[in-house]
C-alpha positions as CSV (number, residue, x, y, z in Angstrom):
1,M,-121.8,17.8,17.5
2,P,-123.5,14.2,18.7
3,G,-120.9,13.8,21.5
4,N,-121.2,16.9,22.8
5,M,-124.7,16.8,23.5
6,H,-124.5,14.5,26.1
7,K,-122.1,16.8,28.3
8,Q,-123.7,19.3,30.5
9,V,-121.9,21.9,32.3
10,M,-122.9,24.0,35.2
11,I,-121.6,27.4,35.3
12,I,-122.2,29.3,39.3
13,D,-120.9,32.9,39.0
14,D,-122.5,35.9,40.5
15,S,-121.3,37.9,37.0
16,L,-123.8,38.3,34.6
17,T,-120.7,39.3,32.2
18,V,-118.6,36.1,33.3
19,R,-121.7,33.7,33.1
20,K,-122.6,34.9,29.3
21,I,-118.8,35.0,28.1
22,V,-118.6,30.9,29.1
23,E,-122.0,30.2,28.5
24,V,-121.6,31.8,24.5
25,S,-118.1,29.9,24.3
26,L,-119.6,26.8,25.3
27,R,-123.1,26.9,23.3
28,R,-120.8,27.9,20.3
29,K,-119.3,24.4,20.3
30,G,-122.5,22.3,21.1
31,I,-122.1,21.9,24.7
32,A,-125.2,22.2,26.7
33,C,-124.9,24.4,30.0
34,S,-126.8,26.1,32.4
35,C,-126.3,29.1,34.6
36,Y,-126.8,30.2,37.9
37,A,-126.2,33.4,40.0
38,S,-125.6,32.3,43.1
39,G,-124.5,28.7,44.7
40,F,-128.2,28.3,46.7
41,E,-130.1,29.3,43.0
42,A,-127.9,26.3,41.2
43,L,-128.1,23.6,44.6
44,R,-131.9,24.3,44.3
45,A,-132.4,23.6,40.8
46,L,-130.1,20.4,41.6
47,S,-131.9,19.0,44.6
48,A,-135.1,19.8,42.9
49,Q,-134.0,17.6,39.7
50,K,-134.6,20.5,37.7
51,E,-131.3,20.3,36.4
52,A,-129.0,17.3,35.3
53,V,-126.3,16.1,37.1
54,P,-123.6,18.4,35.9
55,D,-120.4,16.8,34.2
56,L,-118.5,19.6,35.2
57,V,-119.3,22.7,37.1
58,F,-117.6,26.4,36.6
59,L,-117.9,27.4,40.2
60,D,-116.9,31.1,41.1
61,V,-115.4,31.2,44.7
62,G,-116.5,34.6,45.4
63,L,-120.1,33.9,45.5
64,P,-122.6,35.9,48.0
65,K,-123.9,34.1,51.3
66,M,-122.4,30.8,50.2
67,D,-119.0,30.9,48.5
68,G,-118.1,28.6,45.7
69,Y,-115.8,26.3,48.3
70,R,-119.2,25.6,50.5
71,V,-120.4,24.6,47.2
72,A,-118.6,22.4,46.4
73,Q,-118.1,20.7,49.3
74,H,-121.8,20.2,49.5
75,L,-121.8,18.9,45.9
76,K,-118.5,16.5,46.8
77,A,-120.4,15.2,50.0
78,K,-123.3,13.5,47.7
79,Q,-122.8,10.5,45.7
80,E,-124.1,11.5,42.5
81,Y,-121.6,14.5,42.2
82,K,-118.6,12.1,43.0
83,E,-117.3,12.1,39.3
84,T,-118.7,15.7,38.4
85,V,-115.4,18.2,37.9
86,I,-115.3,21.4,39.8
87,V,-113.5,24.0,38.2
88,M,-113.2,26.9,40.5
89,L,-112.8,30.7,39.2
90,S,-111.4,33.3,40.9
91,G,-109.6,36.8,41.0
92,H,-107.0,35.6,43.7
93,A,-104.4,33.6,42.4
94,G,-102.6,32.6,45.6
95,M,-101.4,29.0,46.3
96,L,-103.7,29.3,49.8
97,D,-106.9,30.0,47.6
98,R,-105.8,27.2,45.1
99,L,-105.4,24.8,48.4
100,K,-108.9,25.6,49.7
101,G,-110.2,24.5,46.2
102,R,-108.6,21.3,46.2
103,L,-110.0,20.7,49.5
104,A,-112.9,21.7,48.5
105,G,-113.4,19.0,45.9
106,A,-112.4,21.1,42.6
107,R,-110.0,19.5,40.1
108,N,-108.7,22.9,38.4
109,Y,-108.3,26.6,39.8
110,M,-108.4,29.3,37.1
111,T,-108.0,32.8,37.7
112,K,-110.0,35.7,36.2
113,P,-109.7,37.2,33.7
114,F,-109.4,34.3,31.7
115,K,-109.1,33.5,28.4
116,T,-112.3,31.5,26.3
117,D,-109.6,29.4,24.6
118,D,-108.7,28.7,28.0
119,I,-111.8,27.7,29.2
120,L,-112.7,25.5,26.1
121,S,-109.5,23.4,26.8
122,V,-110.6,22.7,30.5
123,V,-113.7,21.3,28.8
124,Y,-112.5,19.4,26.2
125,E,-109.9,17.9,28.4
126,Y,-111.9,16.9,31.6
127,L,-114.9,15.6,29.9
128,N,-112.8,13.7,26.9
129,I,-114.2,15.4,23.7
130,P,-112.4,13.9,21.0
131,L,-110.9,16.2,18.5
132,S,-113.0,14.8,15.7
133,A,-116.4,15.8,18.0
134,R,-115.8,19.6,18.4
135,I,-117.4,22.1,16.4
136,C,-115.3,24.8,14.4
137,T,-116.8,28.0,13.8
138,N,-115.4,30.7,11.8
139,D,-112.5,31.0,14.4
140,C,-111.0,27.1,13.4
141,Y,-107.9,27.2,11.4
């Protein structure tokens, strides 16, 4: 648990359901996270320094007003977010969509619907959380 406490994940998705599923999955494993319904909300909180610089951002592509690609570009243009891992979430699985995500600065691209195990695997991989630091709940073997 102590290893996870310093890791910060941000979830930006206009779907309350998606935000809650990801948030609950992460919190059960002791990973701190914050949630936002729009890119504007998240960027406003970050620029006002109400949020710590996230280690990883799950970012919905289909956000209103400012899509996920633009949010990713905005983050990656700032020095303080150069090390932040961006994982795009989208209902579109096309090659062009994935390419646009990479060009915007995303390290990974996951399609909806997804499994919570897939979300956790991505978090563990990109945040280098060792097996010994992963908290087991009743669903562990």
